[in-house]
N, C-alpha and C positions, 0 to 999 in steps of 0.2 A: 504493500500500500504506500502511495505517495503521501508524504507528510506536508501539509500546507500550514505555514505559520502566517496567519492573517494579522496584520498590524496597522491600525489606523493611527495610534499614538502609543506612548509608553503605558498609559492607563488602560487603553482599549486594544487588547490583543489576545489571541487565543490560537490553539492549534487543532487541526482536524486531520483525519485520514480519508483519502479518497483514491480513485483509480485514474490513470491517465486517459482512460476512454471517456471520462466525463466531459460533457460539453462545457465550454467556457461560460456560456450564458447560464447554464444550470448551476455551476459553481458560484457565479456572481450572486444569483438569487439566494442560494443557500447561505453564503457568507454574510450577505446584508441582513437576512432574516435573523441569523444567529447573533450577529453583532447588536441588532436592535433589541432582541429579547434579553441579551446579557445586560445591556444598559438599563432596561426597565427593571430587571431583577435586582441589580445593584441598588437602584433607588428604592425599590420595594423593601429591601433589607433595612435601609436607613429609616424609612417611614415606620416599619413595624418595630424597630428598636426604639424609636421615639414613643410609639404606642405602649411598648413594654414599660417604659419609664414614667410616662405622663398621661396615659389614657387616650381617650377619643378626642379628635380635633374639635375645636369650637367653631361656630359659624364665622365666616370671614369678617363680618361687621363687629365681632367681639374680640378679634385678635389684636394682640399688642396693646391691650388696655387692661387696667385693673378691674376685675369683676369679682364680687363676693362669692364664696363657695356656695354652690347650688345644692342645698340639702336634699331637695326632691330628686335631683340627678344622682346624688350619692346613694340614696335609698334604692334607686333602680339599678344600682351596680353593686350587688352583694359581694362581700369579701374583698373588695378593692382596698388599696392602701393609698392614702392621699400624699402625693408628691407634687408640689407646685411647679409648673413648667416655667423655667426662667425666661423662655422666649415668648411665653403667653400665647401659645398656639394650641395647647391642649388643656382639657379640663382638670387634669391632675389626678384623676381617679385611676391609678395604675393597677394592673392585674396583681393577684396575690403572688406570694413567693414561688410556689410550685409551678403555676402557669407561667410566671415570668422566666423561670429556669427553662421550661420547655421551649418558650419563644426564643430565648438566647441560644439554645442548642440548635434549633432550626436555622437561625440566622448564621451561626458559625459554620454549619454544614454547607449552606448555600455559598457563603463567601469562599470557602475552600474550593468549591467547584469552579468558581468564577475568578479565582486568584490570577492576577496579571503575571505572576511569576511562573505559572504552570508551563508555558512554552519552554522556558529555560530549563525546567525540570523534566521535559519530555512527557508532560501530562496532557492528554488529549481531551477535547470537549466534543460532545455529541448533542444532537437535537433532542434525543431521549433524556439526556441529563438535564437540559434546560427545562423540559416539560416536568421532570421529576422535582426540580427545584421549585417550580411554580406551585405544584401540588403540595409540597412539603410546607411551604410558607402559608398557603391557604388553609391547610389542615391544622397547623398550629394556631392560626388565627381563629378558626372555627371553634377549637377547643376553648380558647380564651373567651369568645363570645358566649358560648354555652355555659361556661362556668361563672362569669362575672357580668356579662352584658346581655342578658336574655332578650331584651327588647330588640336587639339587632340580629338575632339568630335567623329570622326569616327574611328580613329585608337587606341585611348586610349593613355595614357602616354607612353613615350619612354620605351623600354624594360629594360634599365639600371636603371630606377626609381624603388626603392624597392616597391612602391605602386603597380605598374603594375605586378611585380613578385608575390606579395602576393595575388593579385586578380585572376591571370590567371594560376598559377602553383600549383600543389599538394604541400601540406605542406612540404614534405621532400625536394623537389626541391627549393621551395621558401625560405627556411631557411637553405639551404645546407651549405652556407659559414658563418652562424651565430652561435654563441654559443648556441642559443636557439634550433638549430637543434638537439643538443644532448639531449634535453628534450623530444623530440618526442618519441612516443611509437609505436612499431610494434606488433599487437596482436599475431602474430606467435611466437614472442620472449618474450612475456610478460605473466606473471602469476599473478593471484590475490591471495592475502593473507588476511586471516581473523583470528583474535585472535591468531596470531602466527602460523597458519596452512595454508598450500597451498591448494587452492581450485582446485581440479582436474576437468578439463573440458573435457578431451578427452574420458571420459567414459560415456558421456551422462548424467552426474549428473546435478541436478538442485539446485537452491539456497535453496530449502527446505531441501536438504540433509545436509546443514550446518547451516541454520537458524531455521529449524523447520517450523511449519505451521503458526506461529504467523505473521500476515501481518501488524502489527502495530509497529514493532520494528525498531530501528535505529542502523545501524552497520557501523563500520569503515573498509574500504577495501583499501589496499595498493597494488601497482604494484611492481613487481620485475622481474629480468631476471636470466637465468641460474640456476634455481632451488634454488637460495639462498634467504633467508628471507630478507625483507626490512631492511635497515640499521636503527638501533634505533636512534631516534632523540637525539642529544646531548644537554645537559642543557647549556644554555648560562651563561656567567659570571654574568649578571644582575639577572637572575633567581636564580643563586646560592647565590648571596648576599642577595636577598630577603628572601630566605629560611633560611639562617644563621641568619638574623635579626629576623625572626619570632621565631626561637627556642631560641634565646638569650632573647627575651622579655618573652617567655613562662617560661624560667628558672627563670627570675627575679620575675615573678608572683608566682612561686612555693616557692621561698625563702621568699617572703613577707608573703605568707600563713603560712609557717613554723614559721616565727617569731611571727605571731599572735596566732597560735595554739600550739606552743611549740612542734611540731612534725617534725622529720627529714625525710621528705618525698622525698626530692630531690634525695637522693641516693637510693630510693626504686625502684625495677624493673619496676613498673607500670609508674614511672615518667621518665623513659629513653626510649624515642621512638626509634624504630629500625632505622628509617630514619635519625634521628639526629646522632646516633652513627655512621652510615655509612658515613655521611658527614664529621664527625670529624676523620674518620679512626679508630674508636674504637669498631667496630663490633666484637662480640665474647669475649670481655674482661669481666672477672668476677670481681665483686666488693666484697671485704670482709667487 
């Protein structure tokens, strides 16, 4: 099986297995759908964790303002523990300790499946796993509703609660007002790029047209829009410092070797790495 490392950014990446007989269009649709579902699930874990700590969301007109504790609401949520929401977005009636533990375990399990480090650890993601994650979170939530919020068992949480939106609406609608909505991919507008080349999908091409027949290879595939190649990842300041430190230590080692051997090798062409010269802005300079 060919291993596809799909990477939109450092935060949004995963790895799947497929065959080289797969159509490029089919892979594009699959990767976009999995990417979108992964983003929704990541946000759903955040929303459910907030619910675990602070209870059900309050209506939008009551958010971010000081509202007295609603005793009637508290009575309708048996067994809950009051924890005031510092962000004033939820009513503060959190699930009891046991249900809270079950929610935390479900959240942790899902986050492990979606971990951005999984590709580096050769851990693959499947559509079945994404579906299981959705069911696991929904199941843990239903247990919480049945135990502490019986009035929501049949109807689900209020529509203004982000949890309900993420569970019941398509990804584009669920995240329409969120920054994450801009991270979603439409397969009709998305192109896949491999090794700096666009993978043409509208001509019936298969992965074998780009990867060959080797089914044991691992490839990095990136999405882009409007026919433009993916933006090259910028080197962070920390990475730049680490690289500078590496070449500084390397130069010191060369100087030490010169002192021992009596050979002036530091200025020799083979001792001047192209990457080092580029970092110092000295590319193309000739030494006499």
